[in-house]
C-alpha positions in Angstrom: -10.7 82.9 40.5 -11.5 79.5 39.0 -7.8 78.6 39.3 -7.8 79.4 43.0 -10.9 77.4 43.5 -9.5 74.4 41.7 -6.3 74.6 43.6 -8.1 74.9 46.9 -10.2 71.9 46.1 -7.1 69.8 45.2 -5.3 70.8 48.4 -8.3 70.2 50.7 -9.0 66.9 49.0 -5.5 65.7 49.5 -5.6 66.8 53.2 -8.9 65.0 53.8 -7.5 61.9 52.1 -4.4 62.0 54.2 -6.4 62.4 57.4 -8.6 59.4 56.5 -5.6 57.2 55.8 -5.8 55.2 59.0 -8.4 52.7 57.8 -7.1 52.5 54.2 -3.5 51.8 55.3 -4.5 48.8 57.3 -6.5 47.2 54.5 -3.9 47.8 51.8 -0.9 46.9 53.9 0.9 50.1 52.9 3.0 52.0 55.3 1.6 55.3 56.5 4.5 57.1 54.8 3.8 55.5 51.4 0.1 56.3 51.7 0.8 60.0 52.6 3.4 60.2 49.8 0.7 59.0 47.3 -1.7 61.7 48.6 1.1 64.3 48.2 1.8 63.1 44.6 -1.9 63.3 43.8 -2.1 66.9 45.2 1.0 68.0 43.3 -0.3 66.6 40.0 -3.7 68.2 40.5 -2.0 71.6 41.3 0.1 71.4 38.2 -2.9 70.5 36.1 -4.7 73.6 37.5 -1.7 75.8 36.8 -1.4 74.8 33.2 -3.8 76.7 30.9 -3.7 73.8 28.4 -5.6 71.4 30.8 -8.9 71.6 32.7 -8.1 70.3 36.1 -11.8 70.2 37.0 -12.4 67.5 34.3 -9.4 65.3 35.2 -9.4 63.0 38.1 -6.0 61.9 39.6 -5.3 58.9 41.7 -1.9 57.7 42.9 -1.6 54.0 43.7 1.3 51.8 45.0 4.8 52.7 43.8 4.0 56.1 42.4 1.7 54.9 39.7 -0.6 57.8 38.7 -4.0 57.1 37.0 -5.7 59.9 35.1 -9.4 59.6 34.3 -12.2 61.8 33.3 -12.4 63.9 30.1 -10.1 65.8 27.8 -11.1 68.2 25.1 -8.4 67.0 22.7 -5.6 64.5 22.2 -3.2 67.4 22.9 -4.8 68.0 26.3 -4.6 64.3 27.0 -0.9 64.2 26.1 -0.1 67.4 28.1 -1.8 65.8 31.2 0.4 62.8 30.9 3.5 65.0 30.6 2.5 67.1 33.6 1.9 64.0 35.7 5.3 62.5 34.7 7.0 65.7 35.7 6.0 65.3 39.4 8.6 63.9 41.7 7.7 60.5 43.0 5.7 59.4 39.9 7.0 56.1 38.5 4.5 55.8 35.6 1.2 57.3 34.3 -1.9 55.4 33.2 -3.8 57.9 31.1 -7.5 56.8 30.9 -8.8 60.2 29.8 -11.6 60.1 27.3 -11.5 62.7 24.6 -14.8 64.6 24.4 -14.8 67.9 22.5 
């Protein structure tokens, strides 16, 4: 049940972000396609983190910025979880690099 809730939150967050893209696109000078692609990448990374039992998607924040750069922030329970989160993010199509800023907090 927790997995379904986490996945639902990720999907709805991405949808809300995509709908609110009008103002952000103008300020950042990104094309609408690039902005929506970034939202899709973020949603895919969050979904994969939620699917993997080695990571806690609820404690990991994902943000995709220009050029497919994914930034992970929040908390991991171990170095292994932090490493797995990086691997998962890198496995998503459209990700060019991953900045893992997760803090290990057992």
